[in-house]
C-alpha positions in Angstrom: -8.2 -125.9 -46.3 -7.7 -125.6 -50.1 -9.3 -122.3 -50.3 -7.1 -121.0 -47.4 -4.0 -122.2 -49.2 -5.2 -120.6 -52.4 -5.8 -117.4 -50.6 -2.4 -117.4 -49.0 -0.6 -118.1 -52.3 -2.6 -115.3 -54.0 -1.7 -112.8 -51.2 2.0 -113.9 -51.4 2.0 -113.4 -55.2 0.4 -110.0 -54.8 3.1 -108.8 -52.3 5.9 -110.0 -54.5 4.4 -108.2 -57.5 3.9 -105.0 -55.5 7.6 -105.2 -54.2 8.9 -105.6 -57.8 6.9 -102.6 -58.9 8.2 -100.3 -56.1 11.3 -98.1 -56.8 14.6 -99.3 -55.4 14.6 -96.6 -52.7 11.4 -98.0 -51.2 12.6 -101.7 -51.2 13.8 -102.9 -47.8 16.5 -105.2 -49.1 17.5 -104.2 -52.6 20.6 -104.4 -54.8 22.1 -101.8 -52.5 21.7 -103.8 -49.3 19.7 -102.9 -46.2 20.0 -99.1 -46.8 17.7 -99.1 -49.7 19.4 -96.3 -51.7 22.3 -96.1 -54.1 25.5 -94.6 -52.7 26.0 -90.9 -53.6 28.0 -90.2 -56.8 30.2 -87.2 -57.5 29.4 -85.0 -60.5 33.0 -85.7 -61.9 35.7 -88.2 -61.2 37.8 -87.6 -58.1 41.5 -86.9 -58.5 42.3 -86.7 -54.7 41.9 -83.0 -54.7 43.9 -82.3 -57.8 42.5 -81.5 -61.2 43.7 -83.7 -64.1 46.6 -82.3 -66.1 45.5 -80.2 -69.0 46.8 -81.3 -72.4 47.8 -78.2 -74.3 48.0 -78.7 -78.0 50.4 -76.2 -79.6 49.1 -73.9 -82.4 50.4 -74.9 -85.8 51.0 -71.3 -86.8 50.9 -68.1 -84.8 51.1 -64.5 -86.0 54.1 -62.5 -85.0 52.2 -59.2 -85.4 53.1 -56.1 -87.5 56.4 -55.4 -89.3 57.1 -51.7 -89.0 60.2 -50.1 -90.5 62.9 -50.0 -88.0 65.4 -47.1 -88.2 69.0 -48.2 -87.5 70.6 -46.7 -84.4 74.3 -46.1 -84.4 75.9 -47.3 -81.2 78.8 -45.7 -79.3 82.3 -45.9 -80.7 84.9 -46.9 -78.1 88.6 -47.4 -77.9 89.3 -51.1 -78.5 92.9 -52.2 -78.8 92.7 -55.5 -80.8 94.3 -57.8 -83.2 91.3 -58.6 -85.3 90.6 -57.7 -88.9 88.5 -54.6 -89.3 84.9 -55.7 -89.8 85.0 -58.6 -87.3 82.5 -59.2 -84.6 83.8 -59.9 -81.1 81.4 -60.9 -78.3 82.3 -60.5 -74.7 80.0 -62.9 -72.9 80.9 -61.8 -69.3 80.7 -58.1 -70.2 77.5 -58.7 -72.2 78.8 -56.5 -75.1 79.2 -57.0 -78.8 82.1 -55.2 -80.6 82.2 -54.5 -84.3 85.8 -53.7 -85.1 86.4 -50.5 -87.1 90.2 -50.7 -86.8 92.7 -52.2 -84.5 92.1 -49.4 -82.0 88.3 -48.7 -82.2 85.0 -50.5 -82.5 81.3 -50.0 -82.3 80.0 -51.4 -78.9 76.5 -52.7 -78.5 74.8 -54.0 -75.3 73.5 -57.5 -75.7 71.8 -60.4 -73.8 73.8 -63.6 -73.7 73.2 -67.3 -72.9 72.0 -68.2 -69.4 73.8 -70.8 -67.3 74.1 -74.1 -69.2 73.6 -72.4 -72.6 76.6 -70.1 -72.8 79.3 -71.0 -75.4 82.5 -69.8 -76.9 84.2 -70.3 -80.2 84.5 -69.0 -83.7 81.7 -68.9 -86.3 80.9 -67.1 -89.6 77.8 -65.3 -90.6 75.9 -67.6 -93.0 72.9 -65.4 -93.8 70.8 -62.5 -92.6 67.0 -62.5 -92.6 64.5 -59.7 -92.0 61.6 -60.4 -89.6 62.5 -64.1 -89.3 60.0 -66.8 -88.4 60.5 -68.5 -85.0 60.3 -72.3 -84.9 60.8 -73.5 -81.3 62.6 -76.8 -81.2 61.3 -79.8 -79.3 63.6 -79.1 -76.3 61.8 -75.8 -75.7 58.4 -77.4 -76.2 59.3 -79.9 -73.5 60.2 -77.1 -71.1 57.4 -74.8 -71.9 53.9 -75.9 -72.9 51.7 -74.1 -75.3 54.3 -72.6 -77.6 53.4 -72.4 -81.3 55.0 -74.8 -83.7 55.8 -71.8 -85.8 55.4 -68.0 -85.4 55.7 -65.6 -88.3 58.0 -62.6 -88.1 56.8 -59.5 -86.4 56.9 -57.3 -83.3 55.6 -60.1 -81.1 58.2 -62.6 -82.4 61.1 -63.1 -79.9 63.6 -62.9 -82.8 62.8 -59.3 -83.5 63.4 -57.3 -86.6 66.4 -59.2 -88.0 68.5 -62.3 -87.4 72.1 -62.8 -88.3 72.7 -66.6 -88.5 75.9 -68.1 -87.3 77.2 -70.9 -89.4 74.9 -73.9 -89.5 74.1 -73.8 -85.8 70.8 -72.8 -84.2 72.6 -69.8 -82.7 72.2 -66.3 -84.1 72.5 -62.6 -83.3 69.0 -61.2 -83.4 66.6 -58.5 -82.3 64.2 -58.9 -79.5 60.7 -57.9 -78.4 61.9 -57.8 -74.8 64.2 -54.8 -74.5 64.5 -55.1 -70.7 66.4 -58.4 -71.2 69.3 -56.6 -72.8 72.3 -56.8 -70.4 71.2 -60.0 -68.9 72.2 -63.7 -69.2 68.8 -65.0 -70.1 68.9 -66.5 -73.7 69.2 -70.0 -74.8 72.6 -69.4 -76.5 71.7 -66.7 -79.0 72.7 -63.0 -78.6 69.9 -60.5 -78.3 70.2 -56.9 -79.4 67.8 -54.0 -79.5 66.0 -54.0 -82.8 67.5 -50.7 -83.9 71.0 -51.9 -83.1 70.7 -55.2 -84.9 69.4 -53.4 -88.0 72.5 -51.1 -87.8 74.9 -54.1 -87.3 73.3 -55.9 -90.3 74.2 -53.0 -92.5 77.9 -53.6 -91.8 78.2 -57.4 -91.9 77.3 -60.1 -94.4 77.9 -63.8 -95.2 81.4 -64.7 -94.3 81.9 -62.1 -91.5 83.9 -63.8 -88.7 82.3 -63.9 -85.2 84.5 -64.5 -82.2 82.5 -65.5 -79.1 84.7 -65.1 -76.0 84.0 -65.9 -72.4 85.5 -62.6 -71.3 88.0 -60.1 -72.5 91.4 -59.7 -70.9 91.7 -57.0 -68.2 94.7 -55.5 -69.9 96.5 -55.5 -73.2 95.0 -55.8 -76.6 92.2 -58.3 -77.3 93.6 -61.0 -79.7 91.9 -63.7 -81.8 92.0 -67.2 -80.4 95.3 -69.1 -80.9 97.1 -65.8 -81.8 100.6 -65.5 -80.5 101.0 -63.4 -77.4 102.2 -59.9 -77.9 103.7 -57.3 -75.6 100.9 -55.9 -73.5 100.0 -52.2 -74.0 97.8 -50.1 -71.8 94.2 -50.4 -72.9 91.6 -47.7 -72.5 89.4 -48.2 -69.4 86.3 -50.2 -70.0 83.0 -48.3 -70.3 81.5 -50.3 -67.5 82.6 -53.1 -65.3 81.6 -56.6 -66.2 78.5 -57.9 -64.3 80.3 -61.0 -63.4 84.0 -60.1 -62.9 86.4 -63.0 -62.8 90.2 -63.6 -63.4 91.2 -62.9 -67.0 91.6 -65.9 -69.2 94.1 -66.1 -72.0 92.2 -65.7 -75.3 94.2 -68.7 -76.7 92.1 -71.1 -74.7 89.0 -70.3 -76.6 87.6 -73.2 -78.6 88.1 -73.2 -82.3 84.4 -73.7 -83.0 81.1 -73.2 -81.2 80.9 -75.7 -78.3 78.2 -75.2 -75.6 79.3 -75.2 -72.1 77.2 -77.8 -70.3 77.5 -77.8 -66.5 76.4 -81.0 -64.8 72.7 -81.3 -64.6 71.9 -78.4 -67.0 69.6 -78.6 -69.9 71.8 -78.2 -73.0 69.5 -78.3 -76.0 69.6 -75.0 -77.8 66.3 -73.2 -78.3 65.9 -71.7 -81.7 66.3 -67.9 -81.5 65.9 -67.0 -77.9 
């Protein structure tokens, strides 16, 4: 009897040792239950069919490309009845044109791009400085709307500020060139006024610190164009406009223009100005 018990214990111990030595997949009841194998595992974590959001770290400094010599291009001279001092800049936002007054009856006229909805503004500023091939420093508002922008881009052909920037007071707004010529004539900027590079170089030859810049929503359909807050004068027949405004609307009295630059912020619109575009 003793030898039988000893034999049974020995056999039991042998089976236990053999079971422990076998891999988990061969064990009948293992740590994974009755199936004997671990559950399948994916090669990467599951995000319910969507890849995790990529974190884009902006480049600290980006090159704006080459800086070729830009030959100034003289724009068309047009009849422009006005009450501004010669050498003033008058911007017609609705007409998407910039006028540089030569006299009270004529002006250079340049096609421009203006602020998109929520970024347009009107008022009076003065040129504070002019810079060739300016660096572009997108503000935090632009980084929040568009990922991957550089923290700073040096001046050059790839820089959205173009060949020259004419700064307006101490605001972030400016009149500048562009590397996107097809945007001229549109309302697509973030409050600045874009010009063809050859045109902004020409304009910069005629203005300097202190030049007055009048930003108007639209020009009157008839009569002379007067500075904001100027007394009304008897209307005289004005020469026909070169082209109809893209967004015609009833004329507004120039006297209603704000005395200083104030962005127009429709409800729900993003109002933070982007530096340079």
